[in-house]
DOTOR-208196 format. One record per residue (C-alpha): residue number from 1; residue in one letter; x, y, z. Coordinates in steps of 0.02 Angstrom, whole numbers, plus 50000, padded with zeros to 5 digits. Layout:
{NUM; 'a'; {X; Y; Z}},
...
***
This chain:
{1; 'm'; {50321; 50591; 51760}},
{2; 'k'; {50162; 50634; 51662}},
{3; 'q'; {50268; 50666; 51507}},
{4; 'i'; {50353; 50497; 51526}},
{5; 'r'; {50188; 50403; 51551}},
{6; 'e'; {50112; 50485; 51397}},
{7; 'g'; {50266; 50439; 51298}},
{8; 'q'; {50258; 50259; 51357}},
{9; 'a'; {50076; 50244; 51304}},
{10; 'k'; {50112; 50323; 51135}},
{11; 's'; {50264; 50210; 51110}},
{12; 'a'; {50163; 50054; 51151}},
{13; 'a'; {50031; 50104; 51026}},
{14; 'l'; {50158; 50140; 50891}},
{15; 's'; {50254; 49980; 50921}},
{16; 'a'; {50096; 49877; 50896}},
{17; 'a'; {50051; 49966; 50734}},
{18; 'p'; {50184; 49889; 50619}},
{19; 'l'; {50144; 49712; 50682}},
{20; 'l'; {49958; 49741; 50660}},
{21; 'a'; {49985; 49807; 50484}},
{22; 'l'; {50087; 49654; 50438}},
{23; 's'; {49962; 49532; 50512}},
{24; 'q'; {49820; 49611; 50413}},
{25; 'g'; {49919; 49609; 50253}},
{26; 'v'; {49926; 49796; 50234}},
{27; 'a'; {50050; 49839; 50096}},
{28; 'r'; {50041; 50027; 50091}},
{29; 'a'; {50215; 50093; 50050}},
{30; 'g'; {50296; 50186; 50191}},
{31; 't'; {50166; 50144; 50325}},
{32; 'i'; {50278; 50030; 50428}},
{33; 's'; {50430; 50140; 50401}},
{34; 'g'; {50333; 50293; 50455}},
{35; 'd'; {50275; 50206; 50614}},
{36; 'l'; {50453; 50154; 50655}},
{37; 'v'; {50515; 50332; 50634}},
{38; 'g'; {50373; 50388; 50745}},
{39; 'q'; {50431; 50267; 50879}},
{40; 'l'; {50607; 50337; 50869}},
{41; 'r'; {50541; 50514; 50896}},
{42; 'v'; {50433; 50463; 51044}},
{43; 'l'; {50577; 50368; 51125}},
{44; 'e'; {50693; 50516; 51100}},
{45; 'e'; {50567; 50630; 51186}},
{46; 'm'; {50553; 50504; 51328}},
{47; 'k'; {50743; 50502; 51346}},
{48; 's'; {50745; 50691; 51361}},
{49; 'a'; {50604; 50689; 51488}},
{50; 'i'; {50696; 50556; 51589}},
{51; 's'; {50854; 50661; 51584}},
{52; 'g'; {50756; 50807; 51655}},
{53; 'l'; {50687; 50696; 51792}},
{54; 'q'; {50861; 50631; 51832}},
{55; 'a'; {50921; 50811; 51851}},
{56; 'q'; {50783; 50849; 51976}},
{57; 'i'; {50818; 50689; 52072}},
{58; 'a'; {51006; 50729; 52077}},
{59; 'v'; {50970; 50901; 52153}},
{60; 'a'; {50852; 50824; 52281}},
{61; 'f'; {50985; 50693; 52324}},
{62; 'd'; {51116; 50828; 52346}},
{63; 'l'; {51002; 50924; 52465}},
{64; 'a'; {50961; 50765; 52562}},
{65; 'q'; {51145; 50720; 52579}},
{66; 'r'; {51189; 50894; 52641}},
{67; 'a'; {51048; 50888; 52769}},
{68; 'e'; {51104; 50717; 52832}},
{69; 'q'; {51284; 50776; 52842}},
{70; 'a'; {51231; 50931; 52937}},
{71; 'e'; {51141; 50823; 53064}},
{72; 'a'; {51297; 50716; 53081}},
{73; 'g'; {51400; 50871; 53123}},
{74; 'v'; {51498; 50881; 52960}},
{75; 'p'; {51570; 51057; 52937}},
{76; 'a'; {51478; 51164; 52810}},
{77; 'a'; {51630; 51172; 52696}},
{78; 'e'; {51636; 50981; 52688}},
{79; 'r'; {51453; 50950; 52652}},
{80; 'g'; {51407; 50883; 52481}},
{81; 'k'; {51572; 50794; 52452}},
{82; 'g'; {51549; 50625; 52372}},
{83; 'v'; {51379; 50667; 52297}},
{84; 'g'; {51448; 50669; 52120}},
{85; 'a'; {51535; 50502; 52146}},
{86; 'q'; {51374; 50421; 52207}},
{87; 'v'; {51275; 50491; 52061}},
{88; 'a'; {51410; 50424; 51944}},
{89; 'l'; {51398; 50248; 52016}},
{90; 'a'; {51208; 50250; 52004}},
{91; 'r'; {51215; 50307; 51822}},
{92; 'r'; {51363; 50195; 51777}},
{93; 'e'; {51472; 50343; 51736}},
{94; 's'; {51648; 50397; 51788}},
{95; 'p'; {51663; 50504; 51946}},
{96; 'n'; {51717; 50653; 51840}},
{97; 'r'; {51563; 50635; 51731}},
{98; 'g'; {51456; 50615; 51887}},
{99; 's'; {51516; 50781; 51958}},
{100; 'r'; {51477; 50868; 51793}},
{101; 'l'; {51303; 50791; 51791}},
{102; 'v'; {51269; 50858; 51966}},
{103; 'g'; {51329; 51030; 51911}},
{104; 'l'; {51217; 51022; 51758}},
{105; 'a'; {51069; 50970; 51865}},
{106; 'k'; {51092; 51115; 51987}},
{107; 'a'; {51104; 51242; 51847}},
{108; 'l'; {50947; 51176; 51760}},
{109; 'v'; {50839; 51159; 51914}},
{110; 't'; {50889; 51316; 52008}},
{111; 'e'; {50943; 51440; 51873}},
{112; 'm'; {50876; 51390; 51701}},
{113; 'p'; {50695; 51334; 51720}},
{114; 'r'; {50649; 51362; 51537}},
{115; 't'; {50793; 51252; 51477}},
{116; 'l'; {50736; 51119; 51601}},
{117; 'a'; {50559; 51135; 51534}},
{118; 'a'; {50624; 51111; 51357}},
{119; 'l'; {50714; 50954; 51415}},
{120; 'n'; {50556; 50888; 51497}},
{121; 'k'; {50455; 50922; 51338}},
{122; 'g'; {50582; 50834; 51228}},
{123; 'l'; {50628; 50994; 51135}},
{124; 'l'; {50810; 50976; 51191}},
{125; 'n'; {50912; 50822; 51229}},
{126; 'e'; {51034; 50812; 51374}},
{127; 'w'; {51185; 50857; 51268}},
{128; 'r'; {51106; 51015; 51196}},
{129; 'a'; {51047; 51067; 51369}},
{130; 't'; {51226; 51043; 51427}},
{131; 'l'; {51286; 51163; 51292}},
{132; 'l'; {51165; 51295; 51354}},
{133; 'v'; {51226; 51274; 51533}},
{134; 'k'; {51409; 51271; 51483}},
{135; 'e'; {51404; 51431; 51381}},
{136; 't'; {51319; 51528; 51522}},
{137; 'a'; {51432; 51464; 51660}},
{138; 'c'; {51528; 51628; 51673}},
{139; 'l'; {51371; 51730; 51710}},
{140; 's'; {51295; 51773; 51877}},
{141; 'v'; {51139; 51682; 51933}},
{142; 'e'; {51031; 51831; 51882}},
{143; 'd'; {51112; 51852; 51711}},
{144; 'r'; {51103; 51667; 51675}},
{145; 'a'; {50917; 51666; 51716}},
{146; 'a'; {50894; 51818; 51604}},
{147; 'v'; {50980; 51731; 51457}},
{148; 'd'; {50873; 51577; 51489}},
{149; 'e'; {50718; 51687; 51481}},
{150; 'e'; {50779; 51777; 51325}},
{151; 'l'; {50813; 51618; 51228}},
{152; 'a'; {50656; 51529; 51291}},
{153; 'p'; {50710; 51354; 51237}},
{154; 'd'; {50542; 51280; 51293}},
{155; 't'; {50454; 51371; 51151}},
{156; 'g'; {50549; 51278; 51017}},
{157; 't'; {50677; 51416; 50986}},
{158; 'f'; {50811; 51290; 50939}},
{159; 'd'; {50702; 51168; 50842}},
{160; 'g'; {50801; 51120; 50686}},
{161; 'v'; {50954; 51219; 50741}},
{162; 'g'; {51124; 51133; 50741}},
{163; 'd'; {51241; 51127; 50889}},
{164; 'r'; {51355; 51263; 50821}},
{165; 'a'; {51212; 51382; 50789}},
{166; 'l'; {51144; 51347; 50963}},
{167; 'v'; {51312; 51384; 51044}},
{168; 'a'; {51330; 51543; 50941}},
{169; 'a'; {51158; 51604; 50996}},
{170; 'v'; {51196; 51571; 51180}},
{171; 'k'; {51366; 51654; 51169}},
{172; 'a'; {51290; 51809; 51089}},
{173; 'a'; {51155; 51821; 51222}},
{174; 'a'; {51282; 51798; 51361}},
{175; 'y'; {51397; 51930; 51289}},
{176; 'r'; {51256; 52055; 51275}},
{177; 'r'; {51210; 52024; 51456}},
{178; 'd'; {51386; 52032; 51532}},
{179; 'p'; {51529; 52064; 51408}},
{180; 'r'; {51660; 52083; 51546}},
{181; 's'; {51628; 51909; 51617}},
{182; 'v'; {51635; 51831; 51445}},
{183; 'a'; {51801; 51918; 51409}},
{184; 'q'; {51872; 51865; 51578}},
{185; 'r'; {51821; 51686; 51541}},
{186; 'a'; {51917; 51692; 51377}},
{187; 's'; {52074; 51757; 51462}},
{188; 'h'; {52060; 51628; 51601}},
{189; 'a'; {52048; 51487; 51474}},
{190; 'a'; {52235; 51501; 51442}},
{191; 't'; {52268; 51435; 51618}},
{192; 'e'; {52178; 51274; 51571}},
{193; 'r'; {52302; 51227; 51434}},
{194; 't'; {52350; 51045; 51445}},
{195; 'v'; {52403; 50890; 51350}},
{196; 's'; {52305; 50727; 51357}},
{197; 'l'; {52321; 50552; 51288}},
{198; 'r'; {52182; 50429; 51248}},
{199; 'p'; {52177; 50264; 51153}},
{200; 'a'; {52126; 50250; 50972}},
{201; 'p'; {52086; 50091; 50874}},
{202; 'd'; {52220; 49980; 50798}},
{203; 't'; {52361; 50017; 50923}},
{204; 'm'; {52351; 50203; 50887}},
{205; 't'; {52325; 50345; 51009}},
{206; 'y'; {52262; 50524; 51013}},
{207; 'l'; {52388; 50648; 51082}},
{208; 't'; {52288; 50807; 51109}},
{209; 'a'; {52350; 50979; 51161}},
{210; 'l'; {52233; 51115; 51222}},
{211; 'l'; {52326; 51277; 51186}},
{212; 'p'; {52293; 51463; 51171}},
{213; 'v'; {52245; 51499; 50992}},
{214; 'a'; {52407; 51589; 50947}},
{215; 'q'; {52517; 51448; 51011}},
{216; 'g'; {52407; 51314; 50931}},
{217; 'v'; {52408; 51399; 50761}},
{218; 'a'; {52596; 51428; 50770}},
{219; 'a'; {52630; 51245; 50814}},
{220; 'y'; {52519; 51183; 50673}},
{221; 'a'; {52599; 51303; 50549}},
{222; 'a'; {52773; 51243; 50596}},
{223; 'l'; {52723; 51061; 50568}},
{224; 's'; {52640; 51108; 50404}},
{225; 'r'; {52798; 51194; 50342}},
{226; 'a'; {52902; 51043; 50388}},
{227; 'a'; {52782; 50929; 50295}},
{228; 'd'; {52780; 51039; 50140}},
{229; 'a'; {52970; 51046; 50138}},
{230; 'a'; {52985; 50857; 50155}},
{231; 'r'; {52857; 50826; 50019}},
{232; 's'; {52940; 50947; 49899}},
{233; 's'; {53106; 50857; 49922}},
{234; 'g'; {53028; 50691; 49871}},
{235; 'd'; {52979; 50616; 50039}},
{236; 'p'; {52858; 50472; 49997}},
{237; 'r'; {52760; 50490; 50160}},
{238; 'g'; {52592; 50575; 50161}},
{239; 'r'; {52578; 50753; 50226}},
{240; 'g'; {52491; 50698; 50384}},
{241; 'q'; {52620; 50562; 50414}},
{242; 'v'; {52763; 50686; 50400}},
{243; 'm'; {52677; 50805; 50522}},
{244; 'a'; {52650; 50665; 50648}},
{245; 'd'; {52829; 50602; 50632}},
{246; 't'; {52899; 50778; 50648}},
{247; 'l'; {52796; 50810; 50805}},
{248; 't'; {52859; 50649; 50884}},
{249; 'e'; {53040; 50683; 50839}},
{250; 'r'; {53040; 50862; 50902}},
{251; 'i'; {52960; 50816; 51067}},
{252; 't'; {53061; 50660; 51107}},
{253; 'g'; {53223; 50708; 51021}},
{254; 't'; {53232; 50543; 50925}},
{255; 'p'; {53159; 50491; 50756}},
{256; 'g'; {53073; 50337; 50830}},
{257; 'g'; {53013; 50431; 50982}},
{258; 'v'; {53039; 50285; 51101}},
{259; 'a'; {53222; 50286; 51155}},
{260; 'g'; {53246; 50334; 51336}},
{261; 'v'; {53061; 50317; 51376}},
{262; 'e'; {52999; 50171; 51481}},
{263; 'l'; {52851; 50080; 51402}},
{264; 'q'; {52777; 49950; 51519}},
{265; 'l'; {52718; 49806; 51412}},
{266; 'v'; {52638; 49657; 51500}},
{267; 'm'; {52632; 49494; 51404}},
{268; 't'; {52643; 49308; 51437}},
{269; 'd'; {52807; 49216; 51410}},
{270; 'r'; {52719; 49115; 51275}},
{271; 't'; {52679; 49274; 51179}},
{272; 'l'; {52857; 49338; 51197}},
{273; 'f'; {52954; 49181; 51154}},
{274; 'q'; {52837; 49058; 51068}},
{275; 's'; {52736; 49169; 50949}},
{276; 'd'; {52576; 49138; 51047}},
{277; 's'; {52426; 49245; 50995}},
{278; 'e'; {52379; 49297; 51173}},
{279; 'p'; {52367; 49489; 51169}},
{280; 'a'; {52481; 49597; 51276}},
{281; 'r'; {52438; 49753; 51377}},
{282; 'l'; {52530; 49918; 51363}},
{283; 'h'; {52520; 50025; 51520}},
{284; 'g'; {52431; 50188; 51482}},
{285; 'y'; {52349; 50118; 51325}},
{286; 'g'; {52270; 49947; 51346}},
{287; 'i'; {52263; 49785; 51247}},
{288; 'v'; {52380; 49769; 51097}},
{289; 'p'; {52404; 49624; 50973}},
{290; 'a'; {52537; 49496; 51013}},
{291; 'e'; {52633; 49521; 50851}},
{292; 'w'; {52635; 49710; 50878}},
{293; 'a'; {52704; 49684; 51054}},
{294; 'r'; {52843; 49571; 50992}},
{295; 't'; {52887; 49698; 50857}},
{296; 'l'; {52898; 49836; 50986}},
{297; 'i'; {53035; 49752; 51086}},
{298; 'g'; {53127; 49696; 50928}},
{299; 'p'; {53176; 49523; 50866}},
{300; 'g'; {53353; 49533; 50934}},
{301; 'e'; {53293; 49554; 51112}},
{302; 'q'; {53179; 49401; 51101}},
{303; 't'; {53320; 49289; 51042}},
{304; 'q'; {53450; 49349; 51166}},
{305; 'g'; {53325; 49356; 51309}},
{306; 'r'; {53296; 49168; 51296}},
{307; 'r'; {53475; 49126; 51337}},
{308; 'q'; {53538; 49269; 51442}},
{309; 'g'; {53487; 49340; 51611}},
{310; 'p'; {53571; 49456; 51736}},
{311; 't'; {53723; 49402; 51834}},
{312; 'g'; {53678; 49275; 51967}},
{313; 'q'; {53508; 49234; 51891}},
{314; 'r'; {53455; 49079; 51799}},
{315; 'p'; {53425; 49090; 51609}},
{316; 'l'; {53251; 49141; 51556}},
{317; 'p'; {53156; 48979; 51518}},
{318; 'q'; {53085; 48929; 51351}},
{319; 'r'; {52915; 48903; 51432}},
{320; 'a'; {52856; 48952; 51606}},
{321; 'p'; {52667; 48942; 51619}},
{322; 's'; {52667; 49037; 51784}},
{323; 'a'; {52757; 49193; 51724}},
{324; 's'; {52702; 49350; 51636}},
{325; 'q'; {52828; 49463; 51553}},
{326; 'e'; {52823; 49649; 51592}},
{327; 'v'; {52936; 49727; 51462}},
{328; 'p'; {52977; 49911; 51490}},
{329; 'a'; {53049; 49930; 51317}},
{330; 's'; {53149; 50052; 51214}},
{331; 'r'; {53189; 50010; 51035}},
{332; 'g'; {53373; 49965; 51021}},
{333; 's'; {53496; 49823; 50997}},
{334; 's'; {53545; 49793; 51179}},
{335; 'p'; {53510; 49622; 51255}},
{336; 'a'; {53356; 49593; 51361}},
{337; 'r'; {53377; 49591; 51547}},
{338; 't'; {53269; 49483; 51662}},
{339; 't'; {53224; 49544; 51835}},
{340; 'p'; {53115; 49428; 51940}},
{341; 't'; {52991; 49521; 52047}},
{342; 'g'; {52849; 49460; 52156}},
{343; 's'; {52923; 49286; 52144}},
{344; 'q'; {52896; 49146; 52269}},
{345; 's'; {53007; 49025; 52176}},
{346; 'g'; {53167; 49047; 52276}},
{347; 'h'; {53258; 49180; 52176}},
{348; 'g'; {53389; 49280; 52268}},
{349; 'p'; {53400; 49469; 52291}},
{350; 'v'; {53358; 49572; 52141}},
{351; 'p'; {53503; 49674; 52072}},
{352; 'e'; {53480; 49858; 52033}},
{353; 'e'; {53424; 49903; 51857}},
{354; 'd'; {53567; 49927; 51736}},
{355; 'h'; {53529; 50086; 51640}},
{356; 'd'; {53658; 50039; 51507}},
{357; 'f'; {53530; 49919; 51434}},
{358; 'a'; {53399; 49996; 51321}},
{359; 'v'; {53279; 49849; 51341}},
{360; 'w'; {53249; 49744; 51495}},
{361; 'v'; {53122; 49615; 51547}},
{362; 'r'; {53042; 49606; 51719}},
{363; 'r'; {52957; 49441; 51761}},
{364; 'l'; {52792; 49456; 51853}},
{365; 'y'; {52748; 49285; 51921}},
{366; 't'; {52567; 49234; 51908}},
{367; 'a'; {52465; 49091; 51976}},
{368; 'p'; {52461; 48939; 51859}},
{369; 'g'; {52293; 48918; 51774}},
{370; 's'; {52210; 49080; 51828}},
{371; 'g'; {52344; 49206; 51779}},
{372; 'e'; {52321; 49306; 51940}},
{373; 'l'; {52475; 49398; 52002}},
{374; 'l'; {52547; 49318; 52159}},
{375; 'a'; {52551; 49415; 52321}},
{376; 'm'; {52695; 49497; 52413}},
{377; 'd'; {52696; 49561; 52592}},
{378; 's'; {52766; 49714; 52678}},
{379; 'k'; {52758; 49778; 52857}},
{380; 'a'; {52790; 49957; 52804}},
{381; 'r'; {52650; 50084; 52800}},
{382; 'l'; {52700; 50149; 52628}},
{383; 'f'; {52701; 50028; 52484}},
{384; 'p'; {52879; 49992; 52424}},
{385; 'h'; {52928; 50035; 52246}},
{386; 'r'; {52912; 49857; 52183}},
{387; 'h'; {52741; 49838; 52264}},
{388; 'r'; {52685; 49997; 52176}},
{389; 'r'; {52743; 49935; 52006}},
{390; 'f'; {52658; 49769; 52040}},
{391; 'i'; {52491; 49854; 52083}},
{392; 'q'; {52501; 49969; 51932}},
{393; 'a'; {52526; 49819; 51819}},
{394; 'r'; {52380; 49727; 51900}},
{395; 'd'; {52252; 49869; 51911}},
{396; 'h'; {52303; 49966; 51753}},
{397; 't'; {52181; 50110; 51787}},
{398; 'c'; {52085; 50180; 51935}},
{399; 'r'; {51989; 50041; 52024}},
{400; 't'; {51830; 50141; 52054}},
{401; 'p'; {51691; 50066; 51946}},
{402; 'y'; {51669; 50158; 51779}},
{403; 'c'; {51824; 50265; 51812}},
{404; 'd'; {51967; 50235; 51690}},
{405; 'a'; {52076; 50380; 51745}},
{406; 'p'; {52264; 50347; 51765}},
{407; 'i'; {52324; 50282; 51933}},
{408; 'r'; {52398; 50421; 52039}},
{409; 'h'; {52387; 50347; 52215}},
{410; 'i'; {52423; 50172; 52280}},
{411; 'd'; {52309; 50161; 52431}},
{412; 'h'; {52260; 50040; 52569}},
{413; 'i'; {52085; 49971; 52539}},
{414; 'v'; {52062; 49948; 52727}},
{415; 'p'; {52152; 50102; 52796}},
{416; 'w'; {52314; 50080; 52892}},
{417; 'h'; {52242; 50169; 53043}},
{418; 's'; {52098; 50043; 53045}},
{419; 'g'; {52213; 49893; 53046}},
{420; 'g'; {52239; 49874; 52860}},
{421; 't'; {52399; 49788; 52806}},
{422; 't'; {52523; 49840; 52673}},
{423; 't'; {52491; 49691; 52560}},
{424; 'l'; {52441; 49673; 52379}},
{425; 'd'; {52271; 49604; 52427}},
{426; 'n'; {52238; 49761; 52530}},
{427; 'a'; {52299; 49881; 52396}},
{428; 'a'; {52212; 49969; 52253}},
{429; 'g'; {52269; 50093; 52121}},
{430; 'l'; {52160; 50249; 52121}},
{431; 'c'; {52156; 50417; 52037}},
{432; 'e'; {52178; 50567; 52150}},
{433; 'a'; {51993; 50616; 52151}},
{434; 'c'; {51931; 50441; 52193}},
{435; 'n'; {52060; 50421; 52331}},
{436; 'h'; {51997; 50581; 52413}},
{437; 't'; {51815; 50528; 52389}},
{438; 'k'; {51836; 50364; 52484}},
{439; 'e'; {51895; 50461; 52637}},
{440; 'n'; {51726; 50548; 52654}},
{441; 'p'; {51609; 50488; 52793}},
{442; 'g'; {51503; 50336; 52748}},
{443; 'w'; {51619; 50264; 52616}},
{444; 't'; {51694; 50093; 52653}},
{445; 'a'; {51793; 49968; 52551}},
{446; 't'; {51850; 49791; 52589}},
{447; 'p'; {51950; 49666; 52485}},
{448; 'l'; {51859; 49503; 52447}},
{449; 'p'; {51954; 49338; 52469}},
{450; 'a'; {51994; 49256; 52302}},
{451; 'e'; {51923; 49089; 52358}},
{452; 't'; {51748; 49165; 52378}},
{453; 'l'; {51742; 49228; 52199}},
{454; 'p'; {51692; 49137; 52039}},
{455; 'a'; {51839; 49217; 51949}},
{456; 'd'; {52017; 49226; 52014}},
{457; 't'; {52041; 49413; 52001}},
{458; 'h'; {52078; 49540; 52135}},
{459; 't'; {51909; 49607; 52190}},
{460; 'l'; {51855; 49739; 52314}},
{461; 'h'; {51685; 49782; 52384}},
{462; 'i'; {51634; 49966; 52393}},
{463; 's'; {51490; 50035; 52499}},
{464; 't'; {51424; 50214; 52483}},
{465; 'p'; {51345; 50322; 52619}},
{466; 't'; {51171; 50271; 52557}},
{467; 'g'; {51210; 50087; 52584}},
{468; 'h'; {51225; 50041; 52400}},
{469; 's'; {51362; 49917; 52357}},
{470; 'y'; {51474; 49895; 52206}},
{471; 'q'; {51613; 49774; 52160}},
{472; 's'; {51774; 49817; 52072}},
{473; 'k'; {51873; 49681; 51984}},
{474; 'a'; {52050; 49706; 51923}},
{475; 'p'; {52058; 49694; 51733}},
{476; 'p'; {52118; 49523; 51674}},
{477; 'l'; {52302; 49512; 51632}},
{478; 'p'; {52362; 49433; 51470}},
{479; 'g'; {52349; 49245; 51491}},
{480; 'h'; {52214; 49256; 51625}},
{481; 'r'; {52093; 49109; 51625}},
{482; 'p'; {51949; 49135; 51748}},
{483; 's'; {51903; 48982; 51850}},
{484; 'r'; {51731; 48911; 51816}},
{485; 't'; {51616; 48854; 51954}},
***
């Protein structure tokens, strides 16, 4: 705290200096700029000191929670669960990030005092302290403390050193201390191979594979050879474009990479049929431009979809302000198929999906004006398939605040065993970790009635074991217009 107070006083003095200089007509070149740079340095040191204080508070909170849980009779193996999630909510971070912050805090406070001291002094920021903790994670408590002592970050060892040089120094020190553990960590890393997907700007996405080095190099070399061969034969595409297209084709088995794969695209009927500019939403990605969405499903489908529906269903209307279009689409020339779902407008039973069609349209009926999806009811304990699709379209990602992980569980907000109903209002899409967290003692969640809210979106109220409260609103669907009060 002393470090932070000193920084605040210094920052206040520095912030007044440029204004004072201007008011007195001082025109010395570089004076004001120098003071501004000085402010940046002081604020950066304050941020580091605050990060160190947050780490100490997180460890104290973890100990307090474990003590309270022990008094409540929670088994020793269960104590401490949910601490990371509460830290995440307090710091406006995802639950996964919150757990990592708690782990970082424990390592700094209990095992790496000199790194913590460097953080408190402003010699390291939180990210560089994280690198030190990460690269010593495979060591025993004693060896990690020894590496911390050897490197002595609080003496300015890493002042002016880049991240790569810092990591190299820590790795070398760790290997000298315990080469077997470092080697075992490298061999274990192969078990963590995975593939991930995250959005990129302009309707692009990052498909990332974490692979053992031999496999990664081999895959890249194969794509490089394919690109070089295509370019030498006169292919006008750039080398990177050829590599990307080859990767897509080899994985999906089709040049376009879309056929046979269901892409859930949510858009308004106005966007689909009337060239409206309201953006659409692609499940697993996010908001996409209206023109891009129309291009994805193809011009033929739009035209035929206006005049043709499934057997026994009415034609798809030219304009229906209370309907959103969810278009699981594959590029092709087959006609669009309309399947009403969640409707309260008197439609009959929904026929089974016809897999002969490459493109089909599912209508998700929404409330006029607000754009909120209408409710359905079920007396079953498990949510039916159509309820699950409905909730996934509404919630898009995990409903825990600051968590944007994919939905893995469709769960009752008020548990079934506590009288919760299997309705859309009492349902939320959650990732696996958040669904397990809400089952810990002290966590409660309740859905809030739409009429009590300023905006017509599905909202739930979350309370943590410490009594803090948070609200989670479903992301607005395309066409949503919040009510104003």
